[in-house]
N, C-alpha and C positions, 0 to 999 in steps of 0.2 A: 633485319635488313639494312643494309648501308644506304645512308642517303647519298644523294648525287653531290658533285661538288659545285661551287658557286659559278664558276664557269660554264659548267653543262647547264645548270639552272637558266643563265642568262641566254644561252642558245635555244633552250626549250621555250623560253618566253616569246622570243622573236619567232620561233616556228609556229607556235600555236596561236598568237595574238590575231592573226587573220581570220583563222578558223574559228576562234571563240567569238569574234564579232559577228560572223555571218551564220552561225550555228543555231541550231533550233534550242529550246529551253532544255530539252534532254540532253543534247548533246553538250552544252556548256556545262550542265551539271556533272556529266561522266568526265569531262576535262579537268573540272575543279577537284573532284575526288582523286583522279589520277595523279594530278600534279601535286595535291596535298600530300598523297601518299610516298611520293618519290622525295619530296624536299622537306617534309615535315613541317610545312608553313600552315598557318590558320586559313581555312577556305576564304575568309574575309580579304586576307592578305594576297591570296593567289588572285582573287577577282579583281583588286586593284592592280596588281601586276599585269594581268592579261588585257585590262581595258587600256591601261596606259602603252601597252605593246612594248615595255623596256622593264629593265630590272629595277628601275627606280634609282639607279646610281649606287647600288649597294656594293658591287664590286668593282666600280670604276676606278681608276687609279687615284690616289689622293693627290691634290695640288702639292706641288714642292714648296717646302718650307722657305720662306724669304730670307736669304742669307745677307748679313750686314759685313761691310768691311770694317777693317781695323780703325779707321778714321772715324766711322761712326759709333762704334763702341767706346773709342776715347772720347768723343765728344758727349756722349751719354754719361760716361763717369764724370766728367767736369759739370754738367748740369745737376746729376745726381748729389756730388758734393755740395754745390751751392745751395741745394734743397735741404741741406742738413741729414742726408742719406735716408729720406723717407721710402715707403715700399713702392714698388712699381703701380699699384692701383691708385695711390696718392699722387705719385709724381706724374703720370700719363697726362691728366688735364692741365698740369703746370707747365709742362714742357715748352708750348709756344710762348708763354708769358715769360718765362726763365730766359729763354734764348733771345726774345726780343730785347728784354732789359740788359741782358749781359753783352749783347751787340752793340746797343746804344752807348753804353758806358765804356766801350772799348775793351771788355774782358772776354770777348769771345768774336772769332771770325771763322765763319764757315763757309765752305764750299757749296755751291747750290745743290749738288748731289747728295752731299752729307747731310745738308738740312733737309732735303727731301726724305731721306732715310730715316731720319732722326724722328721727324714729325710723323712717320707712317708706324713706328713702333707701337705694338699694343702693350697693355700692363704685363701680360704673362712673358712676352718677348724681353721687356725692360727687366724683369726678374731674373730671366735666365743668362742675359747679358751681363747682368751685375753680379752673378754668382760668384765669379771668380775673385772679384774686387772686395766682396764681402768677406772672404776668407773662410776658414774651413767651418766656422760656426753659422755661417750664412746671414751674418749681420745681426743675429738673436742674442740678446743677452743670456749669459748663463743662468740658469735657475739656480737660486740659493735656497738652502733649507730655512723654512720659517722659523722664527724666534719662539723660543719657550714661551706658553701662556702666562708663566709667573713673571717673566721679564717684561711682556706686553703690559701687563697689569701695573708693573712698578714705574712705568713710564708715563707721566702725565701728557696728555696730548690735548692742545687747546685749538679750537676753531676759531674763525674770525667772529663767532657769535658768543664765545666764551669768555671774551676779554671784558665785557662791560664797557666802561668809559674810563680806560687808564690815563693816567697823567704823562706827558712825554718823558722818555727815558727807559721806557721798557721795550726791551728790543728782542727780535728774532734774528739768528745768525745762521749761516749755511756757507759751507765749501763746496765749490764747483770745481772738479778736476778736467783740465784740459789735456786729456791723455789719448783721446781717439778711442779705438776699440779694445785696447789693452791697457792694464795698469802697470806694464814693465818699464822700467827706466825712469828718468827724471822729466818732470813735466811741471808747468806752472799751475797753480790753483787760485781762484778767486775767492776771498771772503766778503760774503755779502751781508750787510748789517741792516736791517729796515726797522726804524721806528714805528711802534704799533699805532701809537696816537696821531702822529703827522703824516705817516707814509713815506717820511724821507728815507731815502736808500743811499747807503755809500758802499763803494766796491774798492777793493785794494788787492793787488797781485801778491801772492805768497809764494816763494820760492821752494820751501821746504815745509811739511808739517811739523814744526817743532814747538815745542810749547811755550818757550820763552818769545820766539818770534811771533807766534801768534797772540799772545798776552799783549806784547806792544801794539801791534797793529790793531787788535780789538779796542784797546784803551783810547788810541788816537782816533779811530772811527767812531767809538761811541761819544767820545767829547764833541766831535764835529757834527754828529746828528742831533744832539741834545741842544747846542746852540742853535742850529738850524730851526729846530722845532720851536724854541721859544721866540725865535725873531719872526 
C-alpha cells in the first residue's frame, strides 16, 4: 500500500482535528488506527498531530537562507585575516571584539548595514562564506605521512622538565616561514633563538634558507643571547 504524500497528510490532519477533539473514545481510536495506516506514523505521533490540529510544521516551507552581499563577505574576510584565519566556530564570538578594535584604531570602517549583517552571521555561515577564500584545500593543511619509527627514535626530544638546571648558552632554535597557505615562491623566514636558562629570545629575518647565511645569523644571535643572559 502506498502512503499518502505530506501535503495530503496535512490536509487530513486539518480535516480530522475537530472530529477527533469531539469524538468518543472508540471514534478517536478508530481515527488513530486509520490515520496511522495511511501515513505510516506511530499512533503516539498521530495523537499529537490531531490534538495540535496541524502537521507540526513538518511540511511547511523552510525559511529562506539569509543572503549576504559582497561588502559583508569582504568585511568578514578582513576580520578573518586579522584573527589569523581561525575557524568559524572560534571566530564567531570574536567578531564584535575584533570589529570594535579595528574600527577604533582606524583599520576598518563599516557601513551600518554591513556591520549588522556581519554581527548576525552564525559560525556555519562564516565557514560557508570563507570557503572560497580558504582555497581548494578548505584552509586545512595537507596531511603528511608520519615519519618512520626508527627516525623518531633517533631524534632526541626534550621537554621543559628534561633540561634540569642548564647554564646560560644552551639554545633552542626554530624557523618560522611567512608563506601563508602555500610554500611556493620566495618568502621571508624568522629564525627564533631562545636561551633555555634565561628565557631570552632573539629573532632575525632570513631571506633564504641557505647554510652560510643561517650560520652567520645563528652565531650573531647566539652571542647576543649569551651576553644578555649573563648580564
